[in-house]
C-alpha positions as CSV (number, residue, x, y, z in Angstrom):
1,M,-0.1,-0.1,0.0
2,A,1.3,3.5,-0.8
3,T,2.1,5.8,2.1
4,V,0.4,8.9,2.8
5,A,2.3,12.0,2.1
6,T,1.8,15.3,4.3
7,S,3.2,17.7,1.8
8,Q,0.8,19.3,-0.6
9,R,3.1,20.5,-3.2
10,Q,6.0,18.8,-4.8
11,P,8.9,20.2,-7.1
12,A,8.2,20.0,-10.6
13,T,9.8,16.7,-12.2
14,R,12.1,16.9,-15.1
15,L,10.6,16.0,-18.6
16,P,11.5,12.6,-20.1
17,L,13.8,12.8,-22.9
18,N,11.4,11.6,-25.4
19,R,9.0,14.3,-24.2
20,Q,11.8,17.0,-24.4
21,L,12.6,16.0,-28.1
22,K,8.9,15.8,-29.0
23,D,8.5,19.4,-27.8
24,F,11.7,20.4,-29.2
25,G,10.3,19.0,-32.7
26,R,6.8,20.7,-32.5
27,S,8.8,24.1,-31.8
28,V,10.7,23.6,-34.8
29,T,7.7,22.7,-36.9
30,Y,5.8,26.0,-35.4
31,Q,8.8,27.9,-36.5
32,V,8.8,26.6,-39.9
33,A,4.9,27.5,-40.2
34,G,5.6,31.0,-38.6
35,L,8.4,32.0,-41.2
36,P,6.1,33.4,-43.9
37,I,3.7,35.3,-41.0
38,A,6.9,36.6,-39.5
39,L,8.5,37.7,-42.7
40,R,5.1,39.5,-43.6
41,G,4.6,40.8,-40.2
42,L,7.6,42.9,-40.8
43,A,5.7,45.0,-43.3
44,Q,2.6,45.2,-41.5
45,K,1.7,48.9,-40.5
46,S,-2.0,49.4,-40.1
47,K,-4.1,49.1,-36.7
48,S,-6.1,46.3,-37.9
49,P,-6.3,43.1,-35.6
50,E,-4.4,40.9,-37.9
51,A,-1.6,43.7,-38.3
52,V,-1.4,44.2,-34.5
53,I,-1.4,40.4,-33.7
54,R,1.1,39.4,-36.5
55,R,3.4,42.4,-35.9
56,A,3.7,41.4,-32.3
57,Y,4.3,37.6,-33.4
58,A,7.0,38.9,-36.0
59,H,8.7,40.8,-33.2
60,R,8.7,37.5,-30.8
61,Y,9.7,35.3,-33.7
62,W,12.8,37.4,-34.7
63,H,13.9,37.9,-31.2
64,P,14.4,34.2,-29.8
65,R,15.2,33.8,-25.9
66,G,17.8,31.3,-25.1
67,I,19.9,28.8,-26.9
68,A,17.1,26.3,-27.5
69,E,14.8,29.0,-29.4
70,L,17.7,30.2,-31.3
71,A,18.8,26.7,-32.6
72,G,15.2,25.9,-33.3
73,L,14.9,29.1,-35.4
74,A,18.1,28.2,-37.1
75,L,17.1,24.5,-37.8
76,A,13.7,25.7,-39.1
77,T,15.1,27.9,-41.8
78,I,17.1,24.9,-43.1
79,V,14.7,22.2,-42.9
80,S,11.5,24.4,-43.9
81,P,11.4,23.0,-47.6
82,L,11.8,19.3,-46.2
83,V,9.3,19.9,-43.7
84,L,6.6,21.4,-46.1
85,L,7.2,18.6,-48.9
86,G,7.0,16.0,-46.4
87,L,3.6,17.2,-44.6
88,E,2.2,18.0,-48.1
89,L,2.8,14.5,-49.5
90,A,1.5,12.9,-46.3
91,F,-1.6,14.6,-45.8
92,T,-2.6,14.8,-49.5
93,V,-2.2,11.1,-49.8
94,K,-4.4,10.7,-46.8
95,N,-7.1,13.3,-47.6
96,G,-6.6,14.3,-51.4
97,G,-9.0,11.7,-52.8
98,Q,-11.8,12.5,-50.2
99,V,-11.6,16.0,-50.8
100,A,-11.5,15.7,-54.7
101,R,-14.7,13.7,-54.7
102,R,-16.7,15.7,-52.0
103,F,-15.5,19.2,-53.1
104,G,-14.5,18.7,-56.6
105,R,-10.9,20.1,-55.9
106,P,-8.5,17.9,-58.1
107,I,-5.5,16.5,-56.1
108,H,-2.9,18.7,-58.2
109,R,-5.0,21.8,-57.3
110,Q,-4.8,20.9,-53.7
111,L,-1.1,20.5,-53.7
112,V,-0.8,23.8,-55.6
113,D,-3.0,25.4,-52.9
114,Q,-1.1,24.0,-50.0
115,L,2.1,25.5,-51.5
116,R,0.6,29.1,-52.1
117,L,-0.9,29.1,-48.9
118,Y,2.2,28.3,-46.9
119,L,4.0,31.1,-48.7
120,R,1.4,33.9,-48.4
121,A,-0.3,33.0,-45.1
122,G,1.8,30.6,-43.2
123,V,-0.4,27.5,-43.6
124,L,1.0,23.9,-43.0
125,P,-0.8,21.2,-44.9
126,P,-2.4,19.5,-42.0
127,W,-4.3,22.8,-41.4
128,Y,-5.2,23.0,-45.2
129,Y,-7.5,20.2,-44.2
130,I,-8.5,21.0,-40.6
131,F,-9.9,24.3,-41.9
132,E,-11.0,23.2,-45.2
133,L,-9.4,25.9,-47.1
134,H,-9.8,23.8,-50.2
135,R,-13.6,25.4,-50.1
136,E,-12.1,29.0,-50.4
137,P,-8.4,28.6,-51.3
138,H,-7.6,32.3,-51.0
139,S,-4.9,34.1,-49.0
140,A,-7.4,36.5,-47.5
141,F,-9.6,33.7,-46.2
142,A,-6.5,31.7,-44.8
143,R,-5.2,34.8,-43.1
144,D,-8.4,35.2,-41.2
145,F,-7.5,32.0,-39.0
146,I,-5.5,32.3,-36.0
147,Y,-2.8,29.5,-36.3
148,R,-1.6,27.6,-33.1
149,W,2.0,28.8,-34.0
150,E,0.9,32.5,-33.6
151,S,-1.4,31.6,-30.8
152,K,0.1,28.9,-28.5
153,A,3.6,29.7,-29.4
154,G,3.1,33.6,-30.0
155,V,0.4,35.8,-28.9
156,M,-0.4,33.6,-25.8
157,N,3.2,33.2,-24.7
158,L,3.8,37.0,-25.1
159,L,0.6,37.8,-22.8
160,R,1.8,35.4,-20.2
161,E,5.4,36.5,-20.2
162,E,4.4,40.0,-19.9
163,G,1.4,39.3,-17.4
164,T,3.0,36.2,-15.4
165,P,-0.2,34.7,-14.0
166,R,-0.3,33.8,-10.5
167,S,-3.2,31.5,-10.6
168,E,-2.7,27.6,-11.3
169,L,-4.1,26.0,-14.3
170,N,-1.6,23.3,-15.3
171,D,-1.4,21.3,-12.0
172,K,-5.0,20.1,-11.7
173,A,-4.7,19.3,-8.3
174,Q,-3.8,23.1,-7.4
175,F,-6.6,24.1,-9.8
176,E,-9.3,22.3,-7.8
177,R,-8.0,23.9,-4.6
178,H,-8.2,27.4,-6.1
179,C,-11.8,26.8,-7.5
180,R,-13.0,25.8,-3.8
181,K,-11.3,28.9,-2.6
182,H,-13.3,31.1,-4.8
183,Q,-16.4,28.8,-4.2
184,L,-16.6,27.6,-7.9
185,R,-18.0,24.2,-8.6
186,A,-15.4,21.9,-9.8
187,V,-14.7,18.2,-9.9
188,P,-13.3,17.4,-6.3
189,V,-9.8,15.8,-5.8
190,L,-10.1,12.5,-3.9
191,A,-6.6,11.9,-4.0
192,V,-3.1,12.9,-5.3
193,F,-0.3,10.4,-6.2
194,R,3.3,11.8,-6.5
195,D,6.6,9.5,-6.3
196,S,4.6,6.6,-5.0
197,E,2.9,8.5,-2.2
198,V,-0.7,9.2,-1.9
199,E,-2.2,12.4,-0.5
200,L,-5.9,11.7,0.5
201,R,-8.0,14.7,0.2
202,A,-11.6,13.0,0.9
203,H,-12.8,10.0,3.3
204,R,-12.0,6.9,2.1
205,R,-15.9,6.1,1.8
206,D,-15.9,9.1,-0.9
207,L,-13.8,6.6,-3.0
208,E,-16.7,4.0,-3.1
209,T,-17.7,5.2,-6.5
210,D,-17.0,5.2,-10.2
211,L,-13.6,7.0,-10.4
212,F,-11.5,8.9,-13.1
213,V,-8.0,8.9,-12.9
214,K,-5.8,11.4,-14.8
215,P,-2.2,13.0,-14.9
216,V,-1.9,16.0,-12.6
217,C,-0.4,18.0,-15.5
218,G,-1.8,16.0,-18.5
219,R,-3.0,17.3,-21.7
220,G,-5.1,15.8,-24.5
221,G,-6.9,13.2,-22.4
222,K,-3.3,11.3,-22.5
223,G,-3.1,8.8,-19.4
224,A,-6.5,9.0,-18.6
225,E,-8.5,6.2,-17.0
226,R,-12.0,5.2,-16.1
227,W,-12.6,2.8,-13.1
228,D,-16.1,1.6,-12.4
229,Y,-17.1,0.6,-8.8
230,S,-19.2,-2.3,-7.7
231,F,-19.4,-3.8,-4.2
232,G,-15.9,-2.6,-3.1
233,L,-14.1,-3.4,-6.4
234,Y,-12.9,-1.3,-9.4
235,R,-12.5,-2.3,-12.9
236,P,-11.3,-0.3,-15.9
237,I,-13.3,-0.5,-19.2
238,D,-11.3,-3.4,-20.3
239,G,-9.5,-5.2,-17.5
240,A,-9.8,-7.2,-14.1
241,W,-11.4,-6.3,-11.0
242,L,-9.1,-4.8,-8.2
243,T,-9.7,-4.0,-4.6
244,R,-8.8,-0.3,-3.5
245,D,-5.5,-1.2,-2.0
246,E,-4.6,-2.9,-5.4
247,L,-5.7,0.3,-7.4
248,F,-3.9,2.4,-5.1
249,S,-0.7,0.3,-5.4
250,R,-0.9,0.3,-9.2
251,L,-1.4,4.1,-9.1
252,A,1.7,4.4,-6.6
253,R,3.8,2.7,-9.4
254,R,2.6,4.9,-12.3
255,S,3.3,8.0,-10.2
256,R,6.8,7.3,-10.1
257,S,7.0,8.7,-13.8
258,V,3.8,11.0,-13.7
259,P,1.9,12.5,-11.1
260,L,-1.8,11.3,-11.0
261,L,-5.0,12.4,-9.3
262,I,-8.4,10.6,-8.7
263,Q,-11.7,12.2,-9.1
264,P,-15.3,10.9,-8.9
265,R,-16.4,10.2,-12.5
266,L,-19.2,12.5,-13.5
267,V,-22.2,11.9,-15.7
268,N,-23.8,14.2,-18.0
269,H,-27.4,15.7,-17.7
270,E,-30.0,13.1,-19.0
271,A,-30.3,15.4,-22.3
272,L,-27.0,14.8,-23.3
273,Q,-27.0,11.0,-22.6
274,Q,-27.6,10.2,-26.1
275,L,-24.9,12.3,-27.4
276,N,-22.0,10.4,-25.9
277,N,-21.1,6.8,-25.6
278,G,-20.4,6.6,-21.7
279,A,-17.7,9.0,-21.7
280,L,-18.3,12.6,-20.1
281,S,-19.0,15.1,-22.9
282,T,-17.8,18.5,-22.0
283,V,-18.5,22.0,-23.3
284,R,-15.3,24.1,-24.3
285,V,-16.2,27.7,-23.3
286,L,-13.8,30.2,-24.4
287,T,-13.5,33.6,-22.4
288,C,-11.4,36.6,-22.9
289,L,-11.0,39.8,-20.8
290,N,-12.6,42.6,-22.8
291,E,-11.4,46.2,-23.1
292,A,-12.9,46.9,-19.5
293,G,-11.1,44.1,-18.0
294,K,-14.3,42.1,-17.8
295,P,-14.5,38.3,-18.8
296,E,-16.6,38.0,-22.2
297,L,-17.7,34.7,-23.9
298,V,-16.0,34.5,-27.5
299,G,-16.5,30.9,-28.5
300,A,-18.0,27.5,-27.4
301,A,-17.9,23.8,-28.8
302,M,-19.5,20.6,-27.5
303,R,-17.2,17.7,-27.4
304,M,-18.4,14.0,-27.6
305,A,-16.8,10.7,-27.6
306,I,-17.3,8.2,-30.3
307,G,-16.5,4.4,-31.2
308,S,-14.9,2.4,-28.9
309,N,-13.4,5.4,-26.6
310,R,-15.5,5.5,-23.5
311,T,-13.0,7.3,-21.4
312,V,-12.5,10.9,-22.7
313,D,-14.2,13.2,-25.2
314,N,-10.9,14.7,-26.6
315,L,-10.7,15.4,-30.2
316,H,-7.1,14.3,-30.3
317,A,-8.1,10.9,-28.5
318,G,-10.6,10.4,-31.4
319,G,-13.8,12.4,-30.4
320,I,-15.9,14.7,-32.3
321,A,-17.2,18.3,-31.9
322,C,-19.5,20.9,-32.8
323,A,-19.9,24.5,-32.7
324,V,-22.3,26.1,-30.1
325,D,-24.4,29.1,-30.6
326,L,-23.2,31.7,-27.9
327,E,-26.8,33.0,-27.7
328,T,-28.9,30.0,-27.7
329,G,-27.0,27.0,-27.2
330,A,-27.8,25.3,-30.6
331,L,-25.4,22.8,-31.8
332,G,-24.2,22.9,-35.5
333,P,-23.0,19.7,-37.3
334,A,-20.3,17.7,-35.9
335,S,-16.9,16.4,-37.1
336,N,-13.4,15.3,-35.9
337,I,-10.4,17.7,-35.9
338,G,-10.1,17.4,-39.5
339,A,-6.6,16.2,-40.2
340,D,-8.3,13.0,-41.5
341,S,-11.1,14.1,-43.9
342,R,-13.0,10.5,-44.2
343,L,-15.5,11.2,-41.3
344,G,-16.8,14.3,-42.9
345,W,-19.7,16.4,-41.0
346,L,-22.4,14.7,-39.0
347,G,-25.9,15.8,-38.3
348,R,-26.4,12.8,-35.8
349,H,-24.1,11.0,-33.3
350,P,-22.7,8.0,-35.3
351,G,-23.1,5.6,-32.1
352,T,-26.6,6.5,-31.1
353,G,-28.1,8.2,-33.8
354,A,-29.2,11.1,-31.6
355,E,-29.7,14.5,-33.3
356,I,-26.7,16.7,-33.0
357,E,-27.2,19.5,-35.3
358,G,-30.1,21.7,-34.2
359,A,-30.2,20.4,-30.7
360,R,-29.8,22.9,-27.9
361,L,-27.7,22.3,-24.8
362,P,-29.6,22.1,-21.5
363,M,-28.7,24.9,-18.8
364,W,-27.1,26.9,-21.3
365,D,-27.6,30.3,-19.6
366,E,-25.9,28.8,-16.3
367,V,-23.1,27.7,-18.4
368,R,-22.6,30.9,-20.1
369,K,-22.8,32.7,-16.3
370,F,-20.9,30.0,-14.8
371,A,-17.8,30.5,-17.3
372,V,-17.8,34.4,-16.7
373,R,-17.6,33.8,-13.0
374,A,-14.8,31.1,-13.4
375,H,-12.8,33.7,-15.3
376,W,-13.4,36.5,-12.6
377,A,-11.6,34.0,-10.2
378,F,-8.7,33.6,-12.6
379,S,-8.8,37.3,-13.9
380,D,-4.8,37.5,-13.8
381,R,-5.3,35.7,-17.1
382,V,-6.4,37.3,-20.3
383,I,-7.7,34.1,-22.2
384,V,-8.8,31.0,-20.7
385,G,-10.6,27.8,-22.3
386,W,-12.8,26.0,-19.7
387,D,-14.1,22.4,-20.1
388,I,-17.6,22.5,-18.3
389,A,-19.5,19.2,-17.8
390,I,-23.3,19.8,-17.8
391,T,-24.6,17.5,-15.0
392,P,-28.1,16.8,-13.6
393,D,-27.1,19.1,-10.9
394,G,-25.9,21.8,-13.0
395,P,-22.6,23.0,-14.7
396,V,-19.2,21.8,-13.1
397,L,-15.6,22.7,-14.0
398,V,-13.4,19.9,-15.0
399,E,-10.4,22.0,-16.3
400,G,-9.0,25.3,-17.3
401,N,-6.7,25.9,-20.1
402,G,-4.4,28.9,-20.1
403,S,-3.4,28.4,-23.6
404,P,-6.4,26.9,-25.3
405,D,-6.4,25.3,-28.8
406,L,-8.1,27.9,-31.1
407,D,-8.2,25.0,-33.7
408,I,-11.4,23.6,-31.8
409,M,-13.2,26.9,-32.3
410,Q,-12.5,27.7,-35.8
411,R,-12.7,24.4,-37.2
412,F,-16.3,24.0,-36.1
413,V,-17.5,27.5,-36.9
414,R,-15.8,26.9,-40.1
415,H,-14.3,30.4,-40.5
416,G,-11.3,32.3,-38.9
417,L,-11.4,34.4,-35.5
418,M,-8.9,37.1,-36.4
419,T,-11.3,39.6,-37.3
420,A,-14.0,38.3,-35.0
421,R,-14.3,39.5,-31.4
422,L,-11.6,37.2,-30.2
423,G,-9.1,38.8,-32.7
424,I,-10.2,42.4,-31.5
425,L,-9.6,41.5,-27.8
426,L,-6.3,39.8,-28.4
427,A,-5.1,42.9,-30.5
428,F,-6.2,45.1,-27.8
429,H,-4.4,43.4,-25.1
430,L,-1.2,43.3,-27.1
431,S,-1.5,47.0,-27.7
432,Q,-2.0,47.7,-24.1
433,L,1.0,45.9,-23.1
434,G,3.2,47.6,-25.8
435,L,3.6,44.7,-27.8
436,A,2.2,45.7,-31.1
437,G,5.0,48.1,-32.1
438,T,7.3,47.6,-35.1
439,A,8.8,44.2,-35.6
């Protein structure tokens, strides 16, 4: 049995070498993608949201901080033709035939589109398909999207570097404490496992329920486990029954390499039961501080699990999502993240047949107000992506994301957000921080 730890916070563990290499490779890929944007940003002079954001991005791009960023920039300028060619071939082979049949865009035109849009708008081939730029393969349409290399690796980095948020989002155990302090309803943390030790945060009888296990600092649903409870025993979706002590011992061993936490497994409001396959469906709600420093809703998408995945609803774990109308809570058609075009767009859930397009989320007005109230508790952050579960008892915070993935919003509303309210607010905050000057 794992021992009980008395400390509540442990020093961060060093990332494994393979994770460091993967992060470096992603950074180089983002710099390859950002090269045309950063070059064009040097000439941006207007005060439009696009000009402000891309001028700030260009300044950050051409001023690397540290040896790793400098090495990544140098490597990106060398390998950019190879990266572009490799991605173009790989994703055209995967998607080209489907797009040609559905949209009438011949494969050779898709190849030309991808090269042209990379040079003029910094679009990498996967995002040509994610954002369905083959529908309108024009530079102006492509430039209206905020790409993850200029959001996650650009604008959001700049806002964090200048503002240095104090509130905790990455550490999910600390996040839950912060929510409890501010009387925000969040999924309670029952126990935390670090370095083979367990910190119990609840009475043992509170563990006599279905459980959800995930890394303390995980992302994308990776490493998450669902454990169903029955008569004192726990079982994963595909596995043997374990006693509580056996489960704790297993999690203690796993925690030697990655800290873990246990939470009760939530279930959706009955109106949403047919829109999932047993996994909890969540709404990603995007809020941003407005010009008066008040949180404002700028986007929402409903996520759903499909197929054999009954653990998480994350898109990168094979889930689907759809846009949510901010005023009414009405749902649009659903799809996957879009890097694989075979699924297309769905009006109904592929597993249950339940209507998605046109359905309305229950308690939507409560969800809207709840997201705004959550951001007030994290008001040291300009932008937050909230994962909110709509349960029979109302909305519950599952996680908060300080660098939210804008692909989720833009993919499902099927247009870019650069000139929408989000782009306007991001440009405003960059200007206020003095980050929108010349590159």
